[in-house]
Backbone bond lengths (Angstrom), bond angles and torsions (degrees), N, CA, C in turn:
res aa  C-N    CA-C-N  psi(-1)  N-CA   C-N-CA  omega(-1)  CA-C   N-CA-C  phi
1 M - - - 1.457 - - 1.516 109.87 -
2 T 1.300 117.20 132.95 1.449 119.91 176.42 1.509 109.95 -80.23
3 N 1.302 116.30 149.81 1.459 121.25 177.67 1.518 108.44 -101.91
4 D 1.348 115.86 103.30 1.453 120.11 -175.67 1.522 112.47 -101.88
5 G 1.337 115.76 16.70 1.456 119.03 179.15 1.511 113.66 94.95
6 T 1.360 117.20 -6.84 1.455 119.80 -179.87 1.522 112.22 -93.15
7 G 1.317 117.97 -9.81 1.460 119.70 -179.57 1.504 110.05 -166.16
8 A 1.323 115.41 173.12 1.453 120.30 -177.67 1.515 110.56 -74.80
9 G 1.297 117.22 141.87 1.458 122.10 174.41 1.509 110.24 -87.11
10 A 1.317 115.50 178.57 1.464 120.46 -179.30 1.518 109.79 -59.38
11 G 1.329 115.98 134.03 1.449 120.64 177.72 1.521 113.47 87.09
12 E 1.345 118.45 -8.47 1.451 121.38 177.96 1.522 109.67 -97.10
13 A 1.320 116.14 153.39 1.456 119.91 177.57 1.527 109.77 -68.57
14 P 1.343 118.47 136.81 1.465 120.12 176.76 1.523 110.30 -61.02
15 P 1.329 118.28 151.88 1.461 120.26 178.28 1.521 111.41 -64.95
16 S 1.322 115.78 159.06 1.466 120.13 -174.81 1.520 112.40 -60.72
17 A 1.336 117.85 -34.37 1.465 119.83 -179.40 1.524 110.79 -62.26
18 L 1.336 117.59 -40.53 1.454 120.60 178.80 1.529 110.69 -69.07
19 L 1.325 117.07 -42.04 1.465 119.85 177.30 1.525 111.04 -62.39
20 D 1.337 117.19 -36.92 1.465 120.51 177.04 1.526 110.63 -63.57
21 L 1.327 116.36 -41.39 1.465 119.84 179.46 1.520 110.64 -66.35
22 V 1.323 117.54 -43.52 1.471 120.77 177.02 1.529 109.64 -60.43
23 G 1.321 116.91 -41.23 1.455 120.31 177.49 1.517 112.62 -63.09
24 L 1.333 116.33 -34.11 1.456 121.21 178.63 1.532 111.21 -62.85
25 L 1.329 115.75 -30.12 1.464 120.33 -179.04 1.527 112.98 -88.67
26 D 1.325 117.60 -3.94 1.464 121.64 179.57 1.524 108.65 -88.76
27 L 1.328 116.02 85.07 1.465 121.92 -173.06 1.520 112.41 -69.91
28 E 1.313 115.14 150.93 1.465 122.15 174.34 1.527 108.75 -85.47
29 R 1.315 116.32 129.27 1.465 120.67 177.67 1.522 108.15 -88.07
30 I 1.337 116.82 119.06 1.457 119.30 -179.72 1.532 112.51 -109.35
31 D 1.309 117.45 -8.25 1.459 123.76 171.35 1.531 106.98 -162.73
32 R 1.323 116.89 179.54 1.467 119.63 -174.27 1.523 112.19 -52.80
33 D 1.322 117.33 -46.55 1.461 121.89 -176.43 1.535 112.01 -124.85
34 I 1.315 116.37 26.97 1.467 121.03 179.78 1.522 108.72 -127.64
35 F 1.320 116.63 131.12 1.455 122.53 -174.78 1.528 109.63 -132.95
36 R 1.323 114.47 156.74 1.468 119.08 179.93 1.522 109.19 -127.95
37 G 1.325 115.41 134.12 1.452 121.24 178.09 1.507 111.77 -125.07
38 Q 1.319 115.60 156.00 1.455 121.86 176.35 1.529 109.07 -105.90
39 S 1.319 116.71 173.21 1.454 121.62 179.19 1.513 110.24 -121.98
40 R 1.328 115.24 156.76 1.461 119.89 173.39 1.512 108.77 -97.40
41 S 1.346 116.74 164.30 1.449 119.07 178.33 1.504 110.39 -59.93
42 A 1.333 115.38 135.60 1.450 120.31 -173.66 1.521 111.14 -100.66
43 V 1.323 115.70 154.17 1.463 121.08 175.69 1.520 109.47 -70.98
44 V 1.318 116.70 -36.66 1.460 123.22 175.30 1.529 107.16 -113.85
45 P 1.336 118.05 162.09 1.470 119.64 -174.58 1.524 114.66 -76.48
46 R 1.322 116.63 50.91 1.464 122.10 172.91 1.529 107.74 -156.83
47 V 1.311 116.03 162.22 1.458 120.94 -179.07 1.522 109.06 -70.29
48 F 1.325 116.60 136.09 1.461 121.89 175.95 1.522 109.79 -61.66
49 G 1.339 116.40 129.23 1.456 120.74 -175.60 1.513 113.48 -59.03
50 G 1.341 117.23 -37.38 1.454 120.32 179.28 1.512 112.50 -62.11
51 Q 1.332 116.74 -31.59 1.461 119.61 178.11 1.526 110.92 -66.39
52 V 1.347 116.70 -45.83 1.462 119.93 -179.05 1.529 110.50 -64.23
53 A 1.336 116.75 -41.53 1.464 120.26 179.23 1.524 110.71 -62.49
54 A 1.332 116.93 -44.35 1.463 120.47 -178.91 1.524 111.02 -66.28
55 Q 1.333 117.34 -42.85 1.462 119.66 179.77 1.525 111.34 -66.02
56 A 1.323 117.50 -39.26 1.466 120.27 178.21 1.525 110.60 -64.11
57 L 1.336 116.64 -38.07 1.464 119.86 177.36 1.527 110.83 -66.72
58 V 1.339 117.10 -38.23 1.470 120.61 174.54 1.526 110.30 -59.19
59 A 1.340 116.43 -46.35 1.464 120.29 -179.69 1.524 110.86 -59.10
60 A 1.322 117.04 -43.34 1.462 120.07 178.79 1.527 110.79 -63.11
61 F 1.338 116.61 -44.40 1.463 120.75 179.92 1.523 111.61 -58.58
62 R 1.330 117.46 -33.55 1.472 120.40 -177.10 1.529 112.11 -65.43
63 T 1.328 117.54 -12.87 1.468 120.89 -177.90 1.525 112.23 -112.32
64 V 1.332 117.24 9.64 1.463 122.22 -173.83 1.532 109.20 -114.29
65 P 1.342 118.80 143.24 1.472 120.35 176.58 1.522 111.78 -55.40
66 D 1.329 116.21 148.43 1.465 121.79 -174.83 1.522 113.83 -63.59
67 D 1.330 117.71 -20.81 1.466 119.58 -176.76 1.525 112.84 -86.24
68 R 1.344 118.00 7.56 1.463 121.57 -177.20 1.529 110.12 -121.55
69 L 1.322 115.42 130.65 1.456 121.63 177.66 1.524 109.48 -114.01
70 A 1.320 116.32 154.04 1.463 120.65 179.23 1.525 109.77 -65.16
71 H 1.326 116.00 135.65 1.463 120.01 172.01 1.526 111.32 -113.91
72 S 1.350 117.61 -15.22 1.466 119.20 175.32 1.518 110.20 -160.81
73 L 1.324 114.74 155.42 1.464 121.47 172.09 1.522 108.44 -146.01
74 H 1.317 114.45 149.85 1.462 121.83 177.95 1.533 106.52 -137.62
75 A 1.315 116.59 128.45 1.461 119.17 -170.80 1.530 111.58 -141.52
76 Y 1.338 114.82 154.51 1.464 122.07 174.27 1.525 109.13 -126.29
77 F 1.325 115.18 134.49 1.458 122.04 171.91 1.525 106.97 -90.68
78 L 1.322 117.07 115.60 1.460 121.74 -170.68 1.521 113.41 -98.05
79 R 1.330 116.98 -40.87 1.454 122.56 -179.92 1.521 109.19 -144.66
80 P 1.332 117.72 153.47 1.474 118.46 174.81 1.523 110.75 -62.50
81 G 1.320 117.07 137.97 1.459 121.11 178.09 1.514 111.26 -84.71
82 D 1.324 116.14 146.99 1.465 123.45 178.60 1.530 107.91 -90.72
83 P 1.353 118.92 112.70 1.465 119.66 -176.92 1.523 114.07 -68.27
84 D 1.330 117.69 -12.23 1.464 121.07 -178.59 1.524 113.30 -95.64
85 A 1.322 117.40 1.61 1.468 120.75 -178.03 1.520 109.57 -124.38
86 P 1.346 118.09 146.75 1.469 120.03 175.93 1.526 111.10 -65.44
87 I 1.317 115.65 158.60 1.466 122.57 177.41 1.527 107.73 -115.09
88 V 1.317 116.69 129.66 1.460 121.89 178.48 1.524 108.65 -102.00
89 Y 1.344 115.63 128.34 1.464 122.10 -178.87 1.525 108.96 -111.71
90 T 1.319 115.93 121.31 1.466 122.05 177.89 1.522 108.92 -108.91
91 V 1.325 116.26 127.53 1.467 121.85 -176.01 1.525 109.58 -106.26
92 D 1.330 116.26 130.01 1.468 122.25 171.37 1.522 108.40 -102.90
93 R 1.334 116.13 127.81 1.466 121.10 179.21 1.526 108.30 -86.41
94 I 1.324 115.76 87.27 1.456 120.87 -172.44 1.520 112.30 -68.16
95 R 1.344 117.15 -45.63 1.465 119.30 -176.55 1.516 110.27 -157.65
96 D 1.331 115.44 140.89 1.453 122.86 171.71 1.523 107.67 -126.95
97 G 1.355 115.75 100.80 1.454 120.22 179.91 1.517 111.57 -101.47
98 R 1.331 116.04 -175.23 1.456 120.32 -178.87 1.528 111.83 -69.00
99 S 1.333 116.99 -33.99 1.465 120.97 -179.01 1.525 113.11 -116.77
100 F 1.322 116.97 -29.77 1.455 121.25 -173.87 1.520 111.40 -121.69
101 T 1.324 114.36 147.04 1.461 122.63 175.90 1.527 107.91 -128.73
102 T 1.329 117.46 137.60 1.461 121.83 -179.57 1.518 109.80 -121.80
103 R 1.325 115.35 135.45 1.459 121.56 177.69 1.534 110.50 -131.70
104 R 1.318 115.15 148.59 1.463 121.70 173.54 1.529 107.53 -121.95
105 V 1.333 116.41 134.85 1.460 121.34 -177.42 1.528 108.53 -126.86
106 V 1.317 116.07 133.67 1.457 121.88 174.18 1.521 107.88 -118.54
107 A 1.330 115.98 128.00 1.466 122.20 176.96 1.523 108.62 -99.38
108 V 1.335 115.89 130.22 1.466 121.21 -173.36 1.518 110.36 -126.11
109 Q 1.326 115.68 137.48 1.462 123.32 170.66 1.522 109.04 -137.03
110 H 1.323 116.06 139.51 1.472 121.29 177.31 1.536 111.34 51.33
111 G 1.345 115.51 36.29 1.453 120.60 175.48 1.511 115.40 78.89
112 Q 1.345 118.44 6.03 1.456 121.06 -178.06 1.529 110.76 -127.54
113 P 1.326 117.79 142.78 1.468 119.63 175.88 1.527 110.68 -69.49
114 I 1.326 116.11 134.07 1.460 120.47 177.53 1.526 111.78 -112.85
115 F 1.345 117.05 -14.06 1.457 120.65 -173.83 1.523 108.64 -159.87
116 H 1.327 115.73 143.65 1.459 121.54 179.76 1.521 108.30 -134.75
117 L 1.333 116.71 132.37 1.463 121.29 -178.61 1.516 109.92 -134.64
118 S 1.331 115.50 137.91 1.454 122.05 167.98 1.525 106.88 -118.06
119 A 1.316 117.19 134.41 1.466 121.38 -178.48 1.512 109.70 -136.27
120 S 1.332 114.83 146.59 1.456 121.34 178.21 1.522 109.01 -120.90
121 F 1.323 115.82 141.02 1.460 123.32 -175.75 1.519 109.09 -125.20
122 Q 1.329 116.62 149.57 1.460 120.76 -175.81 1.523 110.59 -139.82
123 T 1.322 115.78 146.35 1.454 120.08 170.66 1.533 108.97 -71.90
124 G 1.327 117.83 160.36 1.458 121.31 178.27 1.522 111.67 -62.70
125 E 1.330 116.48 140.63 1.460 119.80 -175.69 1.529 109.07 -156.22
126 D 1.321 117.60 145.49 1.466 122.86 173.92 1.518 109.49 -92.12
127 G 1.355 116.84 152.40 1.458 119.87 179.27 1.515 111.23 -170.59
128 L 1.341 116.16 -175.37 1.458 121.96 177.14 1.522 109.46 -61.28
129 E 1.327 116.67 145.81 1.463 120.10 -178.34 1.521 111.80 -135.78
130 H 1.340 115.95 134.54 1.455 123.36 164.25 1.510 106.90 -157.09
131 Q 1.327 117.79 166.13 1.449 121.26 177.92 1.519 109.45 -161.97
132 E 1.339 115.21 159.74 1.452 120.54 171.20 1.533 108.98 -69.22
133 P 1.320 117.83 149.67 1.465 118.98 177.46 1.519 111.65 -72.69
134 M 1.309 115.04 152.58 1.458 120.93 176.97 1.531 109.59 -70.10
135 P 1.338 118.96 133.92 1.463 119.74 177.05 1.523 111.45 -71.90
136 A 1.313 115.25 160.90 1.462 120.13 178.64 1.527 109.71 -67.77
137 A 1.316 115.54 143.79 1.467 121.54 177.76 1.524 108.11 -158.71
138 P 1.336 117.64 146.48 1.465 120.27 179.30 1.523 111.80 -71.16
139 D 1.305 115.74 162.66 1.457 122.87 176.48 1.527 109.28 -59.26
140 P 1.339 118.71 125.30 1.475 119.35 -178.98 1.518 113.80 -60.08
141 E 1.333 117.34 -27.09 1.461 120.02 -178.64 1.530 112.00 -66.69
142 T 1.340 116.93 -15.42 1.465 120.71 179.96 1.521 112.36 -91.58
143 L 1.325 117.89 -2.80 1.467 121.97 -173.67 1.524 111.04 -104.76
144 P 1.354 117.40 151.84 1.469 120.20 179.09 1.521 111.41 -73.24
145 N 1.336 116.78 145.79 1.459 120.25 174.22 1.526 109.36 -91.41
146 S 1.330 116.26 179.40 1.468 120.07 -175.80 1.527 112.39 -62.24
147 T 1.332 116.35 -34.21 1.464 119.86 179.80 1.529 110.91 -60.99
148 D 1.336 115.87 -34.49 1.460 120.43 178.38 1.529 111.86 -83.00
149 L 1.328 116.42 -39.34 1.460 121.37 -169.55 1.522 113.86 -77.28
150 L 1.325 117.56 -46.06 1.466 120.35 -172.72 1.528 113.73 -61.78
151 P 1.338 119.98 -45.78 1.466 118.50 -179.70 1.525 113.83 -60.23
152 R 1.328 117.23 -28.43 1.461 120.52 -179.85 1.522 112.43 -64.88
153 H 1.331 116.45 -25.55 1.462 120.62 -173.95 1.523 112.80 -117.59
154 A 1.324 117.46 10.67 1.469 120.29 -176.62 1.529 111.71 -59.10
155 H 1.343 117.51 -28.84 1.467 120.78 -178.76 1.533 112.01 -68.04
156 L 1.341 117.10 -15.02 1.461 120.52 -179.96 1.526 112.39 -86.24
157 F 1.321 117.70 -15.84 1.461 121.15 -172.50 1.521 111.06 -80.30
158 S 1.335 115.22 143.91 1.467 120.36 -179.79 1.523 111.70 -65.44
159 D 1.326 117.21 -28.95 1.463 123.25 176.81 1.523 107.01 -118.47
160 P 1.338 119.19 116.79 1.457 120.57 -176.17 1.529 113.79 -62.46
161 G 1.340 117.80 -18.16 1.458 120.39 179.85 1.514 114.07 -84.19
162 V 1.337 117.27 -6.23 1.459 120.76 -175.42 1.527 111.61 -63.99
163 A 1.328 117.23 -40.59 1.465 120.29 -175.94 1.529 110.90 -57.60
164 G 1.314 116.44 -44.98 1.458 120.28 179.61 1.517 112.50 -67.03
165 R 1.329 116.36 -42.43 1.469 119.93 -179.74 1.530 111.06 -66.91
166 L 1.321 116.69 -37.76 1.459 120.10 -179.90 1.522 110.36 -69.49
167 A 1.323 117.00 -40.86 1.473 120.21 177.49 1.524 110.46 -62.09
168 E 1.331 116.95 -40.65 1.467 120.70 179.00 1.533 110.84 -65.97
169 A 1.352 116.37 -40.98 1.465 120.54 -178.33 1.523 111.41 -66.00
170 R 1.339 116.68 -27.95 1.464 120.90 -177.30 1.528 112.45 -103.62
171 A 1.303 117.45 14.29 1.468 120.26 -175.32 1.519 112.96 -64.62
172 A 1.329 117.57 -24.04 1.467 120.49 -179.17 1.521 112.43 -82.33
173 V 1.334 116.53 -8.55 1.461 121.69 -176.05 1.523 109.18 -127.25
174 D 1.300 116.81 128.87 1.458 122.45 173.88 1.520 107.13 -90.61
175 L 1.344 116.93 102.51 1.452 122.92 -175.11 1.521 108.84 -116.52
176 R 1.332 116.82 125.38 1.464 121.35 -174.05 1.528 110.80 -128.82
177 Y 1.334 115.84 122.58 1.460 122.07 -179.93 1.522 110.77 -78.35
178 V 1.330 115.24 134.71 1.462 120.41 174.53 1.524 110.15 -74.75
179 T 1.333 116.96 -43.20 1.456 122.41 172.79 1.522 108.21 -118.61
180 E 1.310 116.91 172.48 1.464 119.56 -173.93 1.526 111.17 -64.39
181 P 1.332 117.12 141.30 1.470 120.74 178.24 1.523 110.67 -69.97
182 P 1.335 117.76 165.65 1.467 120.63 -175.97 1.526 114.25 -55.27
183 Y 1.333 117.94 -38.63 1.462 118.71 -176.06 1.527 112.25 -66.03
184 A 1.320 117.44 -20.86 1.465 120.27 -178.51 1.516 113.14 -82.21
185 T 1.343 116.87 -17.94 1.474 119.61 -177.29 1.521 111.22 -127.30
186 A 1.329 118.34 29.07 1.462 121.76 179.49 1.530 109.54 -56.42
187 G 1.342 114.91 136.26 1.457 120.63 -178.64 1.511 113.62 96.32
188 R 1.333 117.35 -8.64 1.466 121.02 -179.51 1.535 109.03 -123.51
189 P 1.335 118.52 101.10 1.471 119.96 178.07 1.522 111.04 -58.68
190 R 1.325 115.42 142.25 1.458 122.51 -179.60 1.529 109.18 -134.18
191 E 1.307 116.09 170.85 1.452 120.56 174.16 1.529 108.79 -58.04
192 P 1.334 117.91 136.93 1.475 119.97 -177.49 1.519 112.72 -76.44
193 R 1.312 116.02 60.32 1.459 122.16 178.08 1.524 108.94 -137.78
194 S 1.317 115.82 146.15 1.458 120.97 179.20 1.525 108.46 -150.46
195 Q 1.315 115.48 149.45 1.463 120.99 174.48 1.520 108.94 -131.84
196 V 1.325 115.10 137.36 1.459 120.35 170.89 1.533 107.90 -134.85
197 W 1.307 116.08 142.21 1.459 122.06 167.35 1.533 107.55 -93.35
198 F 1.319 117.32 143.32 1.458 118.78 174.94 1.519 110.84 -147.84
199 R 1.312 114.92 156.45 1.460 124.97 171.27 1.523 106.46 -161.65
200 T 1.304 117.01 162.97 1.458 118.97 175.00 1.528 109.10 -68.59
201 A 1.308 116.22 152.14 1.467 121.90 -178.84 1.522 109.69 -82.55
202 G 1.309 116.14 58.93 1.461 122.12 -178.60 1.517 110.37 148.98
203 K 1.312 116.20 159.53 1.457 121.75 -179.77 1.527 111.42 -79.51
204 L 1.314 115.10 148.65 1.462 122.16 173.19 1.529 106.90 -102.89
205 D 1.320 114.85 88.87 1.458 121.40 -176.96 1.531 110.48 -105.28
206 G 1.329 115.56 168.49 1.468 120.94 173.21 1.513 112.50 58.20
207 D 1.328 116.46 -129.35 1.460 121.62 -177.30 1.526 112.63 -65.78
208 L 1.334 117.34 -19.68 1.466 120.22 -179.59 1.522 112.30 -82.65
209 D 1.322 117.29 -13.70 1.456 120.79 -175.75 1.521 109.95 -86.05
210 R 1.347 115.40 76.96 1.453 122.02 -179.02 1.531 108.86 -125.24
211 P 1.328 119.30 135.45 1.466 120.58 178.92 1.521 113.11 -53.20
212 V 1.334 116.70 -37.24 1.462 120.60 179.96 1.522 110.63 -59.88
213 L 1.316 117.27 -43.21 1.458 120.57 -177.93 1.524 110.95 -67.48
214 H 1.331 117.57 -39.41 1.466 120.16 177.29 1.532 110.35 -60.38
215 L 1.332 117.09 -42.58 1.464 121.35 179.65 1.531 111.22 -64.17
216 C 1.327 116.61 -45.29 1.466 120.18 -175.99 1.526 111.60 -70.50
217 L 1.320 117.71 -35.37 1.463 119.79 176.22 1.523 110.85 -69.01
218 A 1.325 117.63 -34.82 1.467 119.59 174.89 1.527 110.53 -63.58
219 A 1.332 117.40 -39.38 1.463 120.26 176.19 1.523 110.73 -61.53
220 Y 1.329 116.32 -39.11 1.473 121.18 178.01 1.526 110.78 -59.71
221 V 1.326 117.00 -49.59 1.467 121.06 -175.80 1.523 111.47 -71.66
222 S 1.311 117.80 -28.91 1.463 120.95 -172.74 1.522 113.70 -61.42
223 D 1.332 117.91 -19.43 1.469 121.65 -178.66 1.529 112.73 -93.17
224 M 1.325 118.03 1.26 1.458 119.76 -173.03 1.529 114.01 -75.39
225 S 1.329 117.82 -35.82 1.467 118.56 -168.40 1.519 114.47 -141.25
226 L 1.321 119.05 10.34 1.459 120.83 -169.01 1.529 113.39 -69.66
227 L 1.323 118.91 -26.72 1.460 120.34 179.85 1.527 112.92 -90.52
228 E 1.328 117.58 0.38 1.460 119.47 -178.06 1.528 113.65 -63.43
229 P 1.346 120.80 -33.08 1.461 118.41 174.92 1.529 114.05 -59.04
230 V 1.339 117.68 -29.19 1.465 120.30 174.66 1.525 109.69 -60.98
231 L 1.322 116.26 -44.00 1.458 120.91 179.90 1.522 111.27 -65.15
232 L 1.329 116.52 -40.91 1.457 120.59 -178.55 1.521 111.55 -60.81
233 A 1.327 117.42 -38.71 1.464 121.04 -177.89 1.520 112.11 -60.93
234 H 1.333 116.82 -26.26 1.463 120.98 -174.60 1.525 112.99 -116.08
235 G 1.327 116.23 10.30 1.456 119.34 178.46 1.517 113.61 65.42
236 R 1.318 115.84 31.11 1.470 120.39 -180.00 1.521 109.87 -97.75
237 G 1.322 116.17 142.97 1.455 120.60 -177.47 1.507 114.39 -87.26
238 G 1.341 116.88 -22.45 1.455 119.99 178.80 1.512 112.56 105.53
239 W 1.336 114.03 -173.76 1.471 119.20 -174.33 1.525 111.99 -65.98
240 T 1.339 118.09 -27.62 1.463 119.31 179.49 1.519 111.35 -66.60
241 V 1.339 116.28 -33.51 1.458 121.44 178.11 1.526 110.49 -84.40
242 G 1.338 116.03 -30.49 1.459 120.26 177.57 1.509 114.36 93.77
243 D 1.352 117.73 14.68 1.468 119.14 -179.16 1.523 112.67 -97.94
244 V 1.329 118.28 1.70 1.461 122.93 169.67 1.526 108.17 -145.87
245 V 1.312 114.74 157.52 1.466 120.89 168.55 1.524 106.42 -124.34
246 G 1.310 116.54 148.73 1.458 117.71 -178.25 1.505 113.00 -174.84
247 A 1.314 114.23 176.12 1.464 121.96 179.17 1.517 108.23 -164.89
248 S 1.322 116.14 153.98 1.459 120.77 176.17 1.519 110.22 -68.33
249 L 1.331 116.20 138.99 1.459 121.88 176.22 1.524 111.56 -102.79
250 D 1.328 116.28 -49.89 1.456 119.73 178.01 1.518 109.09 -144.74
251 H 1.332 115.86 167.72 1.459 120.77 -172.89 1.513 107.46 -154.43
252 A 1.342 116.29 133.36 1.465 120.74 178.38 1.517 108.75 -135.96
253 M 1.334 115.80 142.01 1.457 121.60 179.14 1.522 109.19 -138.22
254 W 1.340 114.47 143.08 1.465 121.30 173.23 1.526 106.85 -125.15
255 F 1.311 116.63 123.35 1.464 122.53 -178.94 1.532 107.98 -97.70
256 H 1.336 116.58 115.05 1.454 121.18 -172.07 1.527 113.62 -97.27
257 R 1.341 116.19 -48.72 1.461 121.25 -171.12 1.517 109.73 -137.13
258 P 1.343 117.10 156.46 1.467 119.68 179.47 1.527 111.91 -60.61
259 F 1.309 115.77 148.96 1.459 122.46 178.05 1.515 108.33 -155.56
260 R 1.320 114.86 166.05 1.464 121.99 173.24 1.520 107.53 -119.70
261 V 1.316 116.34 128.25 1.460 119.61 -178.92 1.524 111.75 -80.66
262 D 1.346 117.61 -8.11 1.460 120.13 175.04 1.531 111.78 -94.80
263 E 1.344 116.68 9.00 1.455 122.33 171.58 1.521 107.99 -120.03
264 W 1.323 116.96 155.12 1.456 120.85 -172.45 1.522 112.20 -56.49
265 L 1.347 115.24 131.89 1.456 123.45 174.98 1.527 107.94 -126.79
266 L 1.326 117.14 134.92 1.460 121.74 178.48 1.520 109.13 -95.29
267 Y 1.329 116.16 122.34 1.462 123.14 178.62 1.530 107.21 -102.25
268 D 1.320 116.45 100.10 1.456 122.98 -178.97 1.528 107.99 -94.33
269 Q 1.340 117.41 117.61 1.467 121.89 -168.70 1.528 111.08 -124.99
270 S 1.327 115.34 146.26 1.456 120.74 177.44 1.522 108.89 -150.08
271 S 1.330 115.19 166.87 1.463 120.24 175.99 1.525 109.24 -129.79
272 P 1.334 118.17 111.89 1.462 120.05 -179.73 1.520 114.38 -76.17
273 T 1.359 117.36 -20.91 1.464 118.72 -176.11 1.524 110.70 -164.84
274 S 1.359 114.54 154.20 1.467 121.65 165.85 1.520 106.94 -146.22
275 Q 1.328 116.55 144.53 1.461 122.68 -176.03 1.517 108.77 -173.74
276 A 1.342 116.24 156.27 1.468 122.20 170.94 1.523 113.03 54.76
277 G 1.340 117.08 33.29 1.453 120.12 179.98 1.510 114.60 76.49
278 R 1.364 116.75 13.20 1.452 121.57 179.48 1.518 109.50 -129.07
279 G 1.334 115.95 147.45 1.450 121.14 175.63 1.514 109.84 -130.09
280 L 1.337 116.22 148.37 1.460 121.74 -178.27 1.519 109.62 -112.36
281 G 1.329 115.78 131.02 1.446 121.78 176.59 1.518 111.31 -115.06
282 H 1.327 116.23 141.00 1.462 122.67 178.38 1.515 107.98 -127.02
283 G 1.322 117.42 131.98 1.455 120.81 -178.23 1.511 112.48 -134.46
284 R 1.331 115.16 146.21 1.464 122.33 173.49 1.525 107.06 -126.29
285 I 1.317 116.19 129.83 1.459 121.06 -178.79 1.523 108.59 -111.53
286 F 1.343 114.67 120.06 1.459 121.87 -177.19 1.525 110.25 -112.25
287 T 1.315 116.03 146.21 1.463 120.38 168.95 1.529 108.28 -73.55
288 A 1.326 116.33 162.60 1.469 120.24 -177.11 1.521 112.54 -62.56
289 D 1.332 117.89 -24.19 1.464 120.02 178.83 1.523 112.66 -93.53
290 G 1.355 117.40 12.52 1.454 121.13 168.52 1.504 117.59 97.07
291 R 1.331 119.73 7.14 1.463 121.14 179.40 1.524 110.31 -84.94
292 L 1.336 116.73 131.18 1.460 120.95 176.05 1.525 107.87 -75.08
293 A 1.343 116.20 110.93 1.461 121.17 -173.52 1.526 112.49 -95.78
294 I 1.346 117.06 -39.13 1.461 120.92 -172.45 1.526 109.33 -145.70
295 T 1.320 116.52 143.17 1.463 122.58 167.33 1.522 107.84 -115.49
296 V 1.339 115.76 139.69 1.465 120.89 -176.44 1.522 109.18 -132.46
297 M 1.332 116.43 141.34 1.466 122.44 172.24 1.520 107.79 -132.89
298 Q 1.320 115.56 143.67 1.462 119.88 177.06 1.522 110.00 -151.55
299 E 1.334 115.82 138.87 1.463 120.77 169.12 1.517 107.98 -113.36
300 G 1.313 115.83 142.01 1.454 119.46 -179.87 1.510 111.77 -142.10
301 V 1.310 115.69 159.99 1.461 121.68 170.80 1.523 107.93 -73.26
302 V 1.327 116.42 128.00 1.469 121.76 175.59 1.520 105.90 -136.22
303 R 1.331 117.15 102.40 1.456 122.34 -175.37 1.515 111.38 -121.89
304 V 1.320 115.23 146.51 1.453 120.75 173.05 1.527 107.37 -82.19
305 P 1.336 118.48 128.56 1.466 119.18 -178.75 1.525 112.23 -59.73
306 R 1.302 116.07 142.48 1.467 120.26 177.94 1.524 109.13 -79.13
307 G 1.314 114.83 130.44 1.459 118.94 -178.64 1.489 112.85 -71.05
């Protein structure tokens, strides 16, 4: 990976924002199958869904043999999370088979479940292989990062402070849009497709270079932009502009092939349908050399605010 000033190169210490995010995923074990996590300051007054999904996956991993990696997860967002309160994750050991392990995780705040995840893990295995080809996309090094992009459009946001808060929230991730994000073209319907390149803003070297961490950080990023194609189809700018309100309802991921989250990954996203105040997002995450690494699906509430 080249070091273009957006993140640490090989042998350099990761930036503090990335270390803070890694620390956020390092849950406290308070009993054999019970863990506690904290939250970071949120752009909106609720916990970021990707954080809860990543922490729940960490909790599940803590109860699984080291030779097994997650191959799928299915989750529901039940209630908004309180960013000022800790989250307790309880893991149920559903099944331990010869090749597969299944875990269920419930995240609780203030005595109520806010998130539910089921995940399956598998030992390494060889088998038949095929995949869809990677779509065309420009070199990520030629695209603007969030530090460049957000200030250009801050005048479009309903709250002028959003641009700064969003840039701070995404400081651990270098995320680059191939085409303009929804807030930049509000009022102009477009094809419900979007592409973003992403990687962590620094290398995961030494003790941080663990397959589990790469998987959990990918889960974190996967919730950042997957419903944006729904907005594009209707010319909506999103919550930053204030022309829709919404939240994630459920989230599913399938991990196909090894990848590194500190190297460029292409997130190819589309929306096949929206109806009844809900929109569906579909995503494929490819490595830079064209391997299909992850498939993602998410449904979310997408509503037009009542005047």
